[in-house]
C-alpha positions as CSV (number, residue, x, y, z in Angstrom):
1,M,103.2,90.7,29.8
2,G,106.7,91.1,31.7
3,P,106.8,90.2,35.9
4,A,107.4,93.6,36.7
5,V,104.4,94.4,34.6
6,R,102.5,91.4,36.2
7,L,103.3,92.9,40.3
8,A,102.5,96.1,39.7
9,T,99.0,94.8,38.1
10,L,99.0,92.6,41.3
11,L,99.7,95.1,43.6
12,A,97.3,97.8,41.7
13,V,94.4,95.3,42.2
14,L,95.1,95.0,45.9
15,A,94.9,98.1,46.4
16,L,92.0,98.9,44.9
17,Q,90.7,95.8,46.6
18,A,92.0,97.4,50.2
19,G,90.8,100.7,49.4
20,D,87.2,99.6,48.9
21,L,87.2,98.1,52.2
22,A,88.4,101.4,53.8
23,G,85.7,103.2,52.0
24,V,83.3,101.1,53.4
25,A,84.3,101.2,57.1
26,A,86.7,104.3,57.3
27,R,85.4,105.8,60.4
28,G,85.5,102.1,62.2
29,D,88.9,101.7,61.6
30,T,90.2,104.3,63.6
31,F,91.8,102.4,66.3
32,S,93.4,99.9,64.2
33,A,96.1,102.4,63.6
34,L,97.8,104.7,66.4
35,T,98.6,107.1,64.0
36,S,94.9,107.5,63.2
37,V,94.0,107.8,66.9
38,A,96.6,110.4,66.6
39,R,94.6,112.3,64.6
40,A,91.1,112.3,66.3
41,L,92.8,114.7,68.4
42,A,92.3,117.2,66.3
43,P,88.7,117.2,65.6
44,E,88.3,116.8,70.3
45,R,90.9,120.4,70.2
46,R,88.2,122.1,67.7
47,L,85.1,120.8,70.2
48,L,86.8,122.0,73.3
49,G,87.4,125.7,71.3
50,L,83.7,125.5,70.6
51,L,82.7,124.4,74.1
52,R,85.2,127.4,75.4
53,R,83.3,129.9,73.7
54,Y,79.7,128.5,75.0
55,L,81.5,128.7,78.6
56,R,81.8,131.8,78.2
57,G,78.5,132.6,77.1
58,E,76.5,131.2,80.0
59,E,79.4,131.3,82.6
60,A,76.1,130.3,85.3
61,R,75.0,127.2,84.9
62,L,77.9,125.8,83.5
63,R,80.1,124.2,86.6
64,D,79.5,120.6,85.5
65,L,80.4,121.2,82.1
66,T,83.9,123.5,83.1
67,R,84.7,120.1,85.1
68,F,84.5,118.4,81.7
69,Y,86.0,120.6,79.9
70,D,88.8,120.9,82.1
71,K,89.4,117.2,82.6
72,V,89.7,117.2,78.9
73,L,91.8,120.0,78.2
74,S,94.4,118.6,80.8
75,L,95.0,115.3,79.0
76,H,96.1,117.7,75.6
77,E,98.2,119.8,77.5
78,D,99.6,117.0,79.1
79,S,102.2,115.2,76.4
80,A,101.8,115.6,72.5
81,T,101.3,112.0,72.0
82,P,98.7,110.3,74.6
83,V,97.5,107.7,72.8
84,S,100.3,105.5,73.3
85,N,99.0,104.8,76.6
86,P,96.2,102.6,75.7
87,L,93.7,103.6,78.2
88,L,94.1,106.6,77.0
89,A,93.1,106.1,73.6
90,F,90.8,104.1,74.6
91,T,89.0,106.8,76.6
92,L,90.0,109.1,73.4
93,I,87.9,107.3,71.4
94,K,84.7,106.7,73.7
95,R,84.7,110.4,74.5
96,L,84.6,111.2,70.8
97,Q,82.0,108.3,70.3
98,S,80.0,108.7,73.5
99,D,80.7,111.2,76.1
100,W,80.7,114.1,73.7
101,K,77.6,113.7,72.2
102,N,76.2,113.3,75.5
103,V,77.7,116.4,76.5
104,V,75.5,118.0,73.4
105,H,72.2,117.0,73.4
106,S,71.9,116.7,77.3
107,L,71.8,120.6,77.2
108,E,69.3,123.2,77.4
109,A,68.4,124.8,73.6
110,S,69.3,128.5,73.7
111,E,71.5,130.6,71.3
112,N,75.1,129.2,72.9
113,I,74.3,125.6,73.0
114,R,72.8,126.1,69.2
115,A,76.1,127.3,68.3
116,L,78.0,124.4,69.9
117,K,75.8,121.9,68.6
118,D,76.0,123.3,64.8
119,G,80.0,123.3,65.8
120,Y,79.8,119.4,66.8
121,E,78.2,118.7,63.7
122,K,80.5,120.1,61.6
123,V,83.3,117.7,63.0
124,E,81.1,114.4,63.8
125,Q,81.9,113.0,60.3
126,D,85.8,112.9,61.3
127,L,84.9,111.2,64.5
128,P,85.6,108.0,65.4
129,A,82.2,105.7,64.9
130,F,81.1,103.0,67.0
131,E,82.9,100.7,65.8
132,D,86.1,102.0,67.1
133,L,84.6,102.1,70.7
134,E,84.1,98.7,70.0
135,G,87.8,97.6,68.7
136,A,89.2,100.4,71.4
137,A,87.6,98.0,74.2
138,R,88.3,94.6,73.3
139,A,92.3,95.8,72.7
140,L,92.2,96.7,76.5
141,M,90.6,93.1,76.9
142,R,93.2,91.8,74.6
143,L,96.1,93.5,76.9
144,Q,94.5,92.0,79.6
145,D,94.7,88.7,78.4
146,V,97.8,88.8,77.0
147,Y,99.5,90.2,79.3
148,M,97.4,88.5,82.3
149,L,97.0,92.7,83.5
150,S,94.8,93.4,86.7
151,V,90.9,95.0,85.7
152,K,91.4,96.9,89.1
153,G,95.1,98.1,88.1
154,L,94.1,99.1,84.7
155,A,91.5,100.9,86.0
156,R,93.0,102.8,88.1
157,G,95.8,103.6,85.4
158,V,98.5,100.8,86.5
159,F,99.9,98.1,84.0
160,Q,100.2,95.0,86.3
161,R,100.7,91.6,85.8
162,V,99.0,89.4,88.6
163,T,99.5,85.6,89.2
164,G,98.3,84.0,91.8
165,C,99.9,86.7,94.9
166,A,102.4,88.2,92.6
167,V,102.0,91.6,91.4
168,T,104.7,93.0,88.6
169,D,104.5,96.3,87.6
170,L,104.7,96.3,83.7
171,Y,105.1,99.7,82.8
172,S,105.0,102.6,85.1
173,P,103.8,105.5,83.4
174,R,104.5,109.2,84.3
175,R,101.0,110.2,85.5
176,L,98.5,108.1,86.3
177,F,95.0,107.7,84.3
178,S,92.4,106.3,85.9
179,L,88.8,104.8,84.4
180,T,85.7,106.5,85.3
181,G,83.0,103.9,86.1
182,D,81.3,104.7,82.6
183,D,84.2,103.9,81.0
184,C,84.5,100.4,82.8
185,F,80.4,99.7,81.9
186,Q,81.5,100.3,78.5
187,V,84.2,97.9,77.8
188,G,82.3,95.0,80.0
189,K,79.1,96.2,78.0
190,V,81.4,95.6,74.5
191,A,82.0,92.2,76.0
192,Y,78.7,91.6,77.6
193,D,76.4,91.9,74.0
194,M,79.3,89.4,72.4
195,G,78.0,86.4,75.0
196,D,81.6,86.6,76.5
197,Y,81.2,86.9,80.4
198,Y,84.7,86.0,80.8
199,H,85.7,89.7,80.1
200,A,82.5,91.2,80.9
201,I,82.3,90.2,84.7
202,P,85.3,92.0,85.8
203,W,84.7,94.7,84.1
204,L,81.1,95.3,85.3
205,E,82.5,94.6,88.8
206,E,84.7,97.6,88.6
207,A,81.9,100.0,86.7
208,V,80.0,99.0,89.6
209,S,82.5,99.5,92.9
210,L,83.3,103.2,91.1
211,F,79.7,103.9,90.5
212,R,78.5,102.7,94.3
213,G,82.0,105.3,95.3
214,S,80.4,108.3,93.3
215,Y,76.7,107.6,94.0
216,G,74.9,110.5,93.6
217,E,76.7,112.4,91.8
218,W,75.7,113.4,87.8
219,K,77.9,113.7,85.3
220,T,77.0,115.3,81.9
221,E,79.4,113.2,80.0
222,D,77.9,109.9,81.7
223,E,76.0,107.4,79.8
224,A,75.6,104.9,82.1
225,S,74.6,104.5,85.9
226,L,74.8,102.3,88.8
227,E,71.9,100.5,87.7
228,D,72.4,99.7,84.3
229,A,75.9,98.1,85.5
230,L,74.3,96.3,88.3
231,D,71.5,94.7,85.7
232,H,74.1,93.9,83.5
233,L,76.4,92.3,85.9
234,A,73.2,90.7,87.6
235,F,72.6,88.8,84.2
236,A,76.2,87.7,83.2
237,Y,76.3,85.9,86.9
238,F,73.4,84.1,86.3
239,Q,74.3,83.2,82.3
240,V,77.2,82.0,83.9
241,G,75.6,79.7,86.6
242,N,76.2,81.8,89.3
243,I,72.5,82.3,90.7
244,S,73.3,83.7,94.2
245,C,75.4,87.0,92.3
246,A,72.7,87.2,90.2
247,L,70.2,87.5,93.2
248,S,72.3,89.7,95.4
249,L,73.0,92.3,92.6
250,S,69.0,92.5,91.5
251,R,68.1,92.9,95.1
252,E,70.4,95.7,95.3
253,F,68.9,97.2,92.1
254,L,65.4,97.2,93.6
255,L,66.9,99.2,95.7
256,Y,67.7,102.3,93.6
257,S,65.0,101.1,91.3
258,P,61.6,99.7,93.4
259,D,59.5,100.1,90.7
260,N,61.0,98.4,88.4
261,K,59.2,95.1,87.4
262,R,61.4,92.9,85.0
263,M,63.9,93.0,87.7
264,A,61.5,92.5,90.6
265,R,60.5,89.5,88.2
266,N,64.4,88.3,88.5
267,V,64.6,88.0,92.2
268,L,61.7,85.7,92.2
269,K,62.9,83.7,89.4
270,Y,66.4,83.4,91.1
271,E,65.0,82.7,94.6
272,K,62.9,80.2,93.0
273,L,66.2,78.4,91.1
274,L,68.2,78.8,94.7
275,A,65.3,77.4,96.5
276,E,65.3,74.3,94.2
277,S,68.8,73.8,94.4
278,P,70.2,74.7,97.7
279,N,73.8,73.8,96.7
280,Q,73.7,76.1,93.9
281,A,74.0,79.4,96.7
282,A,77.6,78.0,97.5
283,A,78.8,76.9,94.4
284,E,81.2,79.2,92.9
285,A,81.1,78.5,88.7
286,V,84.5,78.5,86.8
287,I,84.6,80.9,83.8
288,Q,86.0,79.7,80.8
289,R,88.0,82.3,78.9
290,P,86.8,82.3,75.7
291,N,88.5,79.9,73.2
292,V,89.8,80.9,70.3
293,P,89.7,77.9,67.4
294,H,92.3,79.0,65.2
295,L,95.0,79.9,67.9
296,Q,96.4,76.4,68.5
297,T,99.5,78.2,70.4
298,R,97.8,80.4,72.4
299,D,99.8,80.0,76.2
300,T,103.3,79.8,74.2
301,Y,102.8,83.0,72.3
302,E,101.1,84.7,75.4
303,E,103.9,83.6,77.5
304,L,106.9,84.7,75.3
305,C,104.6,88.1,75.0
306,Q,105.0,88.7,78.9
307,T,108.6,87.8,78.7
308,L,108.6,91.8,76.8
309,G,111.6,90.4,74.6
310,S,113.7,89.6,77.1
311,Q,116.5,86.9,76.8
312,P,118.1,86.0,80.0
313,T,120.1,83.1,79.6
314,H,120.6,84.7,75.4
315,Y,124.6,85.5,76.3
316,Q,125.5,82.5,77.9
317,I,124.9,80.5,74.5
318,P,128.4,80.3,72.7
319,S,127.1,79.7,69.3
320,L,125.3,83.2,69.6
321,Y,127.7,86.3,68.7
322,C,127.6,89.8,67.8
323,S,130.0,91.2,64.6
324,Y,130.6,93.9,62.3
325,E,129.3,92.9,59.4
326,T,130.1,93.8,55.5
327,S,128.9,90.5,53.1
328,S,132.0,91.3,51.4
329,S,130.1,94.1,49.7
330,P,132.2,97.6,48.9
331,Y,129.1,99.3,50.0
332,L,129.2,97.6,53.7
333,L,133.1,97.9,53.6
334,L,133.2,101.8,54.9
335,Q,130.4,101.4,57.2
336,P,129.6,98.0,58.4
337,V,126.1,96.6,59.9
338,R,126.2,95.7,63.5
339,K,125.1,91.8,63.6
340,E,123.5,90.4,66.0
341,V,122.5,86.7,65.9
342,I,119.8,86.0,67.7
343,H,118.9,82.2,67.2
344,L,120.1,79.6,65.0
345,E,117.3,77.2,64.1
346,P,115.7,79.2,62.6
347,Y,118.2,81.4,61.9
348,V,117.5,85.3,62.7
349,V,119.6,88.0,62.7
350,L,119.1,91.6,64.5
351,Y,120.9,94.3,62.3
352,H,121.2,97.0,64.5
353,D,120.7,101.2,63.6
354,F,120.3,99.5,59.8
355,V,118.5,102.7,59.3
356,S,118.6,106.4,60.9
357,D,116.2,108.4,62.7
358,T,115.8,110.6,59.9
359,E,114.9,107.7,57.3
360,A,113.3,105.9,59.6
361,Q,110.7,109.4,59.8
362,K,110.7,109.6,56.5
363,I,109.3,106.3,55.7
364,R,106.4,106.6,58.4
365,G,106.0,110.4,56.1
366,L,105.6,108.3,53.0
367,A,103.3,105.6,54.1
368,E,101.2,107.8,56.8
369,P,98.6,109.5,53.7
370,W,98.3,105.6,52.1
371,L,97.5,103.4,55.1
372,Q,94.7,101.2,55.4
373,R,93.5,98.6,57.3
374,S,95.8,95.5,57.0
375,V,94.6,92.4,55.9
376,V,95.2,88.9,55.8
377,A,94.9,86.0,52.8
378,S,91.6,83.7,53.1
379,G,91.6,81.5,50.4
380,E,91.9,83.8,47.7
381,K,90.6,86.4,49.3
382,Q,92.3,89.5,51.4
383,L,89.9,90.2,54.7
384,P,90.6,92.3,57.5
385,V,90.4,90.6,60.9
386,E,90.7,90.5,64.6
387,Y,94.1,88.9,64.9
388,R,95.7,91.5,63.3
389,I,95.3,94.8,64.0
390,S,97.0,97.2,61.8
391,K,96.7,99.7,59.2
392,S,99.7,99.4,56.7
393,A,100.8,100.9,53.6
394,W,102.5,99.9,50.0
395,L,105.6,102.4,48.9
396,K,107.2,101.8,45.6
397,D,111.3,102.9,45.4
398,T,110.1,105.1,42.9
399,V,108.2,107.6,46.0
400,D,111.2,108.6,47.0
401,P,115.3,108.3,47.0
402,V,115.1,107.0,50.9
403,L,113.3,103.2,49.1
404,V,116.4,103.5,46.9
405,T,118.9,103.6,49.1
406,L,117.4,101.1,51.1
407,D,116.9,98.5,48.7
408,H,120.3,98.7,47.8
409,R,121.4,98.5,51.5
410,I,119.2,95.5,51.8
411,A,120.7,94.1,48.9
412,S,124.0,94.5,49.8
413,L,123.9,92.7,53.4
414,T,121.3,89.9,52.5
415,G,122.9,89.8,49.2
416,L,119.6,88.9,47.4
417,D,117.5,89.9,44.5
418,V,115.3,92.8,45.9
419,Q,114.2,94.2,43.0
420,P,110.3,93.4,41.9
421,P,109.3,90.8,40.9
422,Y,111.4,88.9,43.1
423,A,110.6,90.9,46.1
424,E,107.8,92.7,46.9
425,Y,107.2,96.5,47.6
426,L,108.3,98.0,50.6
427,Q,105.8,97.7,53.3
428,V,105.0,100.0,55.9
429,V,102.8,98.8,59.3
430,N,101.4,101.2,62.2
431,Y,99.6,99.0,64.8
432,G,96.3,100.0,66.6
433,I,95.1,100.2,70.6
434,G,96.7,96.8,71.6
435,G,98.0,96.3,67.5
436,H,99.7,93.0,67.3
437,Y,99.4,89.5,64.8
438,E,98.8,86.7,66.1
439,P,100.6,83.8,64.9
440,H,101.1,83.4,61.4
441,F,103.7,82.5,58.8
442,D,105.2,84.6,56.6
443,H,105.6,82.5,53.5
444,A,102.2,80.7,51.8
445,T,101.5,77.7,52.9
446,S,98.5,76.9,50.5
447,P,99.2,77.0,46.9
448,T,95.9,78.9,46.2
449,S,97.8,81.9,48.1
450,P,97.8,84.9,46.8
451,L,101.2,85.0,46.8
452,Y,101.9,83.0,44.1
453,R,100.3,85.5,41.9
454,M,103.4,87.7,41.4
455,N,104.9,84.3,39.4
456,S,108.1,85.2,41.0
457,G,107.7,81.5,43.6
458,N,107.5,82.2,47.6
459,R,108.5,84.4,50.0
460,V,112.1,82.7,51.0
461,A,112.7,85.6,53.5
462,T,111.8,88.1,55.5
463,F,113.4,91.5,56.4
464,M,111.4,93.5,59.2
465,I,112.4,96.8,60.0
466,Y,111.7,98.4,63.0
467,L,111.2,102.3,62.4
468,S,110.1,103.2,66.1
469,S,110.3,102.5,69.8
470,V,107.7,101.2,72.2
471,E,106.9,102.1,76.2
472,A,106.2,98.1,76.5
473,G,105.3,95.5,74.7
474,G,104.8,94.4,71.0
475,A,107.7,91.9,70.6
476,T,108.1,89.5,67.7
477,A,107.7,86.4,68.9
478,F,108.9,83.0,67.6
479,I,106.5,80.2,68.7
480,Y,108.4,76.6,67.8
481,G,111.7,78.2,68.5
482,N,110.4,79.6,71.6
483,F,112.0,83.2,72.6
484,S,111.3,86.6,71.2
485,V,112.9,89.8,70.1
486,P,112.1,93.7,71.5
487,V,111.6,96.2,69.6
488,V,114.6,97.9,69.1
489,K,114.3,101.4,67.4
490,N,116.1,101.8,63.9
491,A,117.4,98.0,64.3
492,A,116.1,95.0,61.6
493,L,115.2,91.9,61.7
494,F,116.1,89.1,59.1
495,W,115.0,85.3,58.7
496,W,114.6,82.3,56.1
497,N,111.5,81.1,55.7
498,L,111.7,78.7,53.2
499,H,114.5,76.0,53.6
500,R,117.4,75.2,50.3
501,S,114.7,72.6,49.2
502,G,112.3,75.2,48.4
503,E,109.8,73.6,51.5
504,G,108.7,75.9,54.1
505,D,110.3,76.5,57.5
506,G,107.6,75.4,60.6
507,D,110.0,76.8,63.0
508,T,109.2,80.4,61.1
509,L,105.9,80.9,63.0
510,H,106.0,84.2,64.6
511,A,103.6,86.6,66.1
512,G,103.5,90.4,66.8
513,C,102.7,90.4,70.5
514,P,99.9,93.6,71.6
515,V,101.6,96.8,72.0
516,L,101.1,97.7,75.8
517,V,102.7,101.1,75.2
518,G,103.1,102.9,72.2
519,D,103.0,103.6,68.7
520,K,104.9,100.9,66.9
521,W,105.9,101.1,63.1
522,V,107.3,98.5,61.4
523,A,108.6,97.7,57.6
524,N,108.5,95.0,55.7
525,K,110.8,94.0,52.7
526,W,109.6,90.1,51.3
527,I,111.7,88.3,49.1
528,H,110.9,85.9,46.9
529,E,112.3,82.5,45.7
530,Y,112.9,83.6,42.0
531,G,116.1,85.4,41.2
532,Q,117.7,84.1,44.1
533,E,118.7,80.8,41.9
534,F,122.6,81.4,42.0
535,R,122.7,84.0,45.4
536,R,120.8,80.8,47.6
537,P,121.4,78.0,45.6
538,C,118.6,74.9,46.4
539,S,119.6,72.2,48.0
540,S,117.8,68.1,47.8
541,S,118.9,68.0,51.7
542,P,115.7,69.0,53.9
543,E,118.0,70.2,56.9
544,D,119.3,72.8,54.9
């Protein structure tokens, strides 16, 4: 069996394995790619049509439903791609997973409502699952953490970083879109159910505040109430040791639901605890952010992401420069590529306008039907993980002539052999809500890595093409290099993963920062050691 055949067989097996995973959790993977979230707009449009027909049939009792309809319809009319805003994306998934269900099943049985329910049942299989709502909620928490966003600001629709008394606007949406008390409650409850009170408390506090402001108003689509938010928030405070707040919230709960015996028992318990330890009333519990054992470089990673790819001193370093690159290739003599040296150790280069808008759109279109949840190597297995939120597809160069042209251009620029089995097929990635990929190496760091099954050595180089732009976030951060590169539409980022000695370059530890606002697409071409012996000769020096 030749190397090319082995590569094709390996990728086919990986595709089948990924297909099995996708088949099991397809409805729970909507949140992991913005293109999947965008597709969720279509069934909601169908639901809007059904609801419109119902409204025409029962105008006498539809004031509340009309309010809900107008709210959702305005979102669809405002922008062609509203899902680039993570708040809109979250509420889209929440509406389809929760709000619409509450609206449909709360109405009286009649001929019109039967038609509405029948129509809902027909599109129900195309709607996001509860796992999508959980994933979208975790995405908002991720953005909250990495970019130090204010929960109160997010609830108002603004993206503000809060550090001490300083407030910085990271992104100003064209239209403010605020969250409801029920929206905030659902985010807080996802954290609460995970035992993550660090995130649960601020979201539940915001839910309580919003529910208080609208108490007495009934909204058909809401699943929660002020009492629900008070109940969860009180217990969350109890769990972190703030008995005083737990008691105060529980007493407020009893004002609205005085017959609740469980809450009355909780009040007695909290009063007893405070009586036994009077000093506890004045003590404020410090809530620690949940630890991420696998991420030892979290602080550096997040600081780099917070720069949003900005390099204020970049142009003060004389060894970094820009030039027109031909790589002595006849292919590039008439159309050289604009090269920007970003960093020297590790050596990272950005090639501007490497692809055209038409090529980028074509590649995205070719990949979209084949996108499946991205996986990472775990031992000898490939598994979806929380620290990589995206969908990806592999494209052979035989799929379309544009891919042949792309390979030719990469080979001419790098001087490397990019044909299988000396390079992998093009991987196209679409990031989800708050999509990210925490610090990792592209090259294999274990001899049991699936990469070695290709029998073409380790990944010697990475060539990553930005196929889209984003409004904010999504930078590529090099952790030990201590710099980040913003998303530059149609540009390509290149770096060596291995030293000339064949040893991995530890300074290439990098991450895809969470996408704050926007729809991020990239294409990766990973080039392997074998086949490059005379193109990038080996060296015995570990410094090369």
